[in-house]
C-alpha positions in Angstrom: -0.1 -0.4 0.1 2.7 2.6 0.9 4.4 2.1 -2.5 1.3 4.0 -4.2 0.5 6.2 -1.2 4.3 7.6 -1.5 4.4 7.6 -5.5 0.8 9.8 -5.3 2.6 12.1 -3.0 5.7 12.3 -4.6 3.4 12.8 -7.8 2.3 16.3 -6.5 5.2 17.6 -5.9 5.4 16.5 -1.9 8.9 15.9 0.1 8.2 12.0 0.6 9.9 10.0 3.5 9.5 6.7 4.3 9.8 4.8 7.7 9.7 1.7 7.6 10.9 -1.2 10.2 10.9 -4.3 7.6 14.6 -3.9 5.8 13.5 -5.3 3.1 10.6 -2.9 2.5 13.5 -0.3 3.6 15.8 -0.9 0.4 13.1 -0.7 -2.0 11.8 2.4 -0.4 15.5 3.1 -0.8 16.1 1.9 -4.5 12.8 3.9 -5.6 14.3 7.2 -4.6 12.6 7.5 -1.1 14.8 8.8 1.8 14.1 6.3 4.7 13.9 7.8 8.4 13.0 7.1 11.7 9.5 8.6 12.5 10.8 10.3 16.0 13.2 12.0 13.8 10.9 13.7 11.5 7.7 14.0 13.0 8.1 17.2 14.7 8.0 18.8 11.2 5.3 16.2 9.3 2.9 18.0 7.5 1.3 15.0 6.7 1.6 11.3 8.4 0.1 8.5 6.9 0.0 4.8 8.1 -0.1 1.9 6.2 1.6 -0.9 7.9 -1.5 -3.0 9.7 1.1 -2.8 13.3 -0.4 -1.5 16.4 0.5 1.7 17.8 2.6 2.7 14.9 1.7 6.5 15.6 1.7 7.1 19.3 0.8 9.7 21.8 4.0 10.7 22.6 4.8 11.2 18.4 1.4 13.3 18.0 2.4 15.3 20.9 5.3 16.3 18.7 3.7 17.3 15.7 3.3 20.7 14.3 -0.3 22.4 14.3 -2.3 21.5 11.6 -0.7 18.5 11.0 -2.6 16.0 9.0 -2.8 12.3 10.3 -4.6 9.7 8.6 -4.6 5.6 8.5 -4.8 4.1 5.1 -4.3 0.8 5.7 -7.2 -2.0 7.0 -6.5 -2.1 10.5 -7.3 0.6 12.6 -5.3 0.2 15.2 -2.2 2.0 13.4 -2.4 5.1 15.2 -3.2 5.3 19.3 -6.4 7.1 19.1 -7.5 5.8 22.7 -4.7 8.0 24.1 -5.9 11.0 22.9 -9.4 10.6 25.0 -8.2 12.3 27.8 -9.8 15.8 29.4 -6.9 17.5 28.6 -7.8 17.6 24.5 -10.9 18.9 23.0 -12.0 17.2 19.9 -14.0 19.2 17.0 -15.9 17.0 15.0 -15.5 18.7 11.6 -17.4 16.1 9.0 -17.7 12.7 9.2 -14.4 10.5 9.5 -12.8 14.0 9.8 -12.0 15.8 13.7 -9.4 18.6 14.9 -8.0 17.3 18.1 -7.1 20.5 20.4 -4.0 20.8 22.7 -4.1 23.0 25.9 -1.3 25.0 24.4 -3.6 25.9 21.3 -2.1 23.4 19.0 -4.3 20.8 16.7 -3.8 18.3 14.5 -6.4 16.9 12.0 -7.2 13.2 12.5 -8.8 11.5 9.6 
């Protein structure tokens, strides 16, 4: 799944970075010209984060705390456990429903992310 998503974003001019734990997939991404990085190293300046691994808690609350305001966070895979959404259901964060399956999550400091 990631290959099509990455190619689509690259096709519209985005700078695409791949975070991949599987070494074979990481090599494939490198061979296709993508920069392979650790999410921890780039999450603070990403504009869009898309998960498509099928693994649990790929994007944690710590990652979301470090995202910049307005970052779009989406899951493209068939699994809904890749983003730790349960960690966002706290009294300190405010959820704003924009429309079906689109929410702004507001932090106390004024930051918000867009959760798709």
